[in-house]
N, C-alpha and C positions, 0 to 999 in steps of 0.2 A: 794475877798470880799471887797467891798467899804463900806463907812460909812452908806450910805442909806440902802444897803442890810443888814448890821448888825442891824440897828435899826428896819427894817421890820421883821427880824427874831425874835427879842425880842418881838415885838408887837404880832406876831403870837403865841409865847410861852405864853405870859401873857394874850392872848385873849382880847387885847384892840386895838383901832384904831391906825394906824401908825401915824396919825396926833397928837395923844396924846403923844406918845413916842417922836416924833420929837420936839414937843413943850417943853417937859421936858428937852431934850438935849440942845436945844437952850437957855433955861433959865440958865442952868448950864454953858454953854459956855460963856455967857455974864459976868459971875463972875469969870471965871478961865482963866489963861494965860498959863498953863502948856502944856507939850507935849501931855498928855492925859487929857482932860478937866474933865471927870467924876471922875478922881482920887482924886480931891479936896474933894468930898463928903466922899469918903472912909477914907481919912486922917482926916477929921473933926470928923467922927464917932469914929475912933480909939483914937483920943486925948480926946474926951469927955467921953469915957468909962474908961479912965485911967487904961489901961490894965497893969497888973504886967508882965513885959516882961521876967521875969525869970520863970514864971509859965506856963509850956507847956499846961496845961489844959485850962487856960484862953486864951492863944494865939490861940489854936485850936478852941475853942468855938467861938471866933470872926470870924475866917475864915468860920466856918460852917454856921453862922447865918447872916452875913452881906448881905444885898440885893444889895449892890453897885457894887460888883465885876462882876456881869453879864454885866452891862453897861460898866464898866471900861475896862474889858478885851476884849469885843467885839469891843470897840473903838480902843484899842491898836492893835488888830490884823488886823484892817482895815488900819493901817498906812503903808506907803511905806517902812519905815525902818524895821518894824517887818516882813513884807512879804519878804523883801530881806534876812533877817536873816534866815527865814524858808527855802527859796529856796537854800541858801548857804549850809545848813545842808543836805537837800535832795540830792543835787548834790554830796556832799562829800560821802554820804552813797552809792549812786549808783556807784561811782568810786571805792569804797572799798568793793564791793560785800556784803554789809550788807543785812541781811534778816529780822531781827527782831529789832524793835525800841520801847523802852519804854520811855514815857514822864512823868517824875517825877515832880509833881506839875502842872498837866495838865489844871486846871481851866475849861475853856469852851470847852476844848478838840480840839481846832482848829488844833494844830500841829499833834495830833494823826489822825484826819480826813485827813489831808493833806498827812501824811505818808501812810495811808491805800489806799488812792486814787492813790498813786504813786507805789502801788504794794508791800509795805512792810507789814509784820505782826506787827500790831500796838497795843500797850497797853497804856492806859491812867490811871494814878495814882494820886489820890488827896484825900483830906479830904472830907468825906461825908457831904452834906449840900446843901444849896440853889444853889451855883455856880456849883458844880459837878452834881447835879440833872439836871441842865440845860445842862451841857456838855453831859450827858448821853442821854438826849432827842435829842440833835443835832447828836450824834453818831447813834442812832437808825434811824434817818431820812436820814443821808448822808453816813454813813460808818458802816453798821450793823455788819460787821465782826470784828470790833475793840473790843478788850477786855478792861475791866475796873477793877481796884483794889481800894478798899476803904482803906485809911490810918487810922488805929485805934491806932497805936503806932509809935515809931520812926524807927522801922525795919519791914516794911510791906511786903517786897519782899521775894519770895521763889524760883524763877527761875533765870536763867542767860539769858542775852540778848546780841545781837551783838552790839547794840548801845543804849545809854541812853542819853536823853536830860534833862537838868535841868536849865531852863531859869528863872532867877529872883526869885530864891527860897532860896539860902543859907543865904541871909541876913535876911530872915524871920524866920529861924528855931532857936530853943533855943540852940541846940548843933550842929553847922555846921560840926565839926570833925566827930561826930558819924554818921551824915547823909552821908558825903562824903565817909567814910569808908564802910558804908552799900551799897552804890552804887557800890563801887569798888568790893565788895564781889560778887555782882550779875551781873558784867560785864564779858563777856567771855575773855579768855586770850589775844585774838587779837582784842578785842572790842574797841569802841570809846565812850568817854564821852564828850558831848558838854555842855559847861557851859557859862552862862552870869550872871553877878552879879554886884551890886554896893552897897558897905557897907556904904558909906557916900555920902553927896550931893544928897540924894534920898528923897523920901517922908517919913513921920514919921513912917510908918510901918516897916522900916528897923530897926531891934532891936539894941538898943544903945550898948549893950555889945559886939556886933559883929563889931563895927566900926573900931577897931584896925586892922582888916583884910584888910582894904582898901589899906594899905601900905605894907602888909605882905602876900598878897594873893598867890603869886607865890611860896614863901617859904612854906606857909601852904599846898599848893597842893603837893609839894615835900615831906613834912613830912607825908602826907597821902598816900605816895607811888605811886603817879601818875607822869608821865612825860608829859611835854607840847610838843605836836607834832606840833601844829600851834596856832598862835594868830592872829586873823583877825579883823581889825578895821571895825566896822559896822556903827557907827555914832557918832557925837559929838566931842568936842575938850577939852583938858585939863581935868578939874575935872568932866566934863560931858561926857567924852569919854565912849563909850560902845564897848567892845571887845568880840568877840566869842573865847573862849578857846576850843581847841580840845585836849583832854587828852587820854593817853594810860597807861596801867598798867606797 
């Protein structure tokens, strides 16, 4: 999926001309210099709303209602770096005879769609709202066998999976330890958990009280009874480095 295809899909969903969507994106691009241009609007909205970052209800309500994630995540998934990350995970899963993959914090559901198209039993999990509604629409169109689960609390899972992906999620949850332990509980004994995260040097939606984990993440993972099977550099250098962690129980 390239950027033009991503914007055309948004136009189809919103029932507007592609030219209108493209013009909106170009206007945002002129004012933004980040890796994902549309992320600047999401960040601005978050700051202006003055979310209480310790209040799980306020945090979840923001993710339910923001209109910007559809644009931001479609743009992100069109980047070479994110596509390389997704391919790396699919390749590892194929080599390890994985059958079922759950994407926790699925957003627009691109990773679940990709998993389904590669022959895996895929499940997308996220907070119900504008972004996940769009993701479900994409699933219905592209990979109708993909299951979906709405997050209504911090422990929404009931089944076990061969693999779980959790990309750019932990820095946004009120209780990362509870989330990681919940994922562990629903990972099969020989399963794989794929994680990416950045707790600092990120955009404002990374919760402030989680920043300490930037320098303690690997110890934190160990305390949650995971072992690091692999750590793969994906992009960036120094404080902007993005690594893919492959964890086992």
